[in-house]
N, C-alpha and C positions, 0 to 999 in steps of 0.2 A: 323730819328732815331730810331731804333727797342728798343722796351723798355717791360720789365715785371713788373708787380706790384704784390708784394704777401703782405701778412699783416704785415711782418716785414722787408721786403726789397724791395728797389727800384732798378731793374736791367736794364741798358741800355747799347747799342752800340752806341758809336759816330762815325759815318764813316767817318766823317772830320778829326778826330784824330786817327782812326783806333784803339780805344781804348775800353775795357768792362769796365764799372763803376757799382760797387756794393755799395750801399748805405744802410745801415742798420739802420731802422728807430726805434728800439727798442732792450732791451735785449732779447735774444732767448733762447729756450731751446736747449739740444744737437741734438734732432731730426730736430729742424727747423735750427738749425746751418748747418747741412749736406744736407738739402733739399735745403737750399738756395745755397751752392756752387754745389750742381748738378744741379739747374737750369741756374746756371751762365755757367757751364760747356757746357750745351746744347746749349745754346746761342752761345757761344765761338766756338764750333765746327760748328754753322750754318755760323758764319760771319768769321771764320778763324782768331780769335783775341788771339794773344798771350800776348798782353799787359793788364794788369788788374790793375785797381785803386781801392782798397776796404777801404771804408770810415767806420771806427769804430768809429768816435766821438760821434755819438749818441747811439751807442750800448753797447759800452763798450769792454772791451777785453772778448773772450771765455774763457771758463776754460782750465788750462794747457793740459788738456786730448784732447779736442777738438782740441786747436791750434796745437797739436802733430799729429793729424789725418789729417790735412790739409798739414802739411810738409813733411808727410810719405806718407799714403796711398792714399791720393787725389793728391798730388803733382805728383806721377807717370804717372797718367792719362793726365798731361798736356804735355808731352813728343808728343803727335801726334798733337798739334797745331804749326804753323808756328813759327820760330824763329825770333826774339829772344822772348823768354818766360818770361815775369818777372811780379812778384806780389809786388806792391806797397801799402803797410798798411799805411794809413793816420789815426793818433791817436791824441788823445788830449795830449798836451806836459807832463801833469801828468801821463799818462801812458806809455810815450817813454821807460822810463827806465825799467820797469816790462817787457813789451813786447821785446825789444831788448835782454834783458838777456835769456829770454826764448828761443829765435832765436838762439842765440850763444851756448846754452845748448844743444838744438837739433841738430843743425846743426854739431855739432863736432862728433855725433856719427852716422849719417847717410852715407851710402855707395856713393860713386860719382856717381851712375847711378840716385839714388834719387835726389841729389844736382842739378845734371845736366839738370834734368826737367824742372826747372824753377829758377830762381834768384828770393831772397826774400829781401826785404829792408822796413825800418820803416822808416818813414815821419812824420812831424809834420805841413808842409806846402804842399798844394796842388799843387801850382806851380813847387816845387822843385821835386815833385814826377812825377808829368807831363813830366819834362825834362827828368828824369832819364828814365821813360818808353819811351821815343823818341830817346835815345841815340843810335846810329849805334850800331850793334852787334860786 
């Protein structure tokens, strides 16, 4: 298992599951948020990993602007990874409604080529998220 440990993020690639795992360990600044996603993309490119499990339970939600950045600018860069490209956000149950509403609002205004770069779903249970990440394309 290849891993990268930052002050605010534990990043690992699980070859047995062909899955990139991001486990945020504390609330982060906007710069740290972006740095964490860029570090994840670098590892995903090296491992050709299109499935990402993003655990926000310890960190909490990003600001609306930082989440919008992931769903737009950053997401387009995922198109170079092998399909299926999926981002599974694992959140605490009390954050699920908020992040789901933000996702629906953002997705409605995005061009198809951006949405097609990666599917994004919200989960409160890790097993359910992993099953979705491993569904056939």
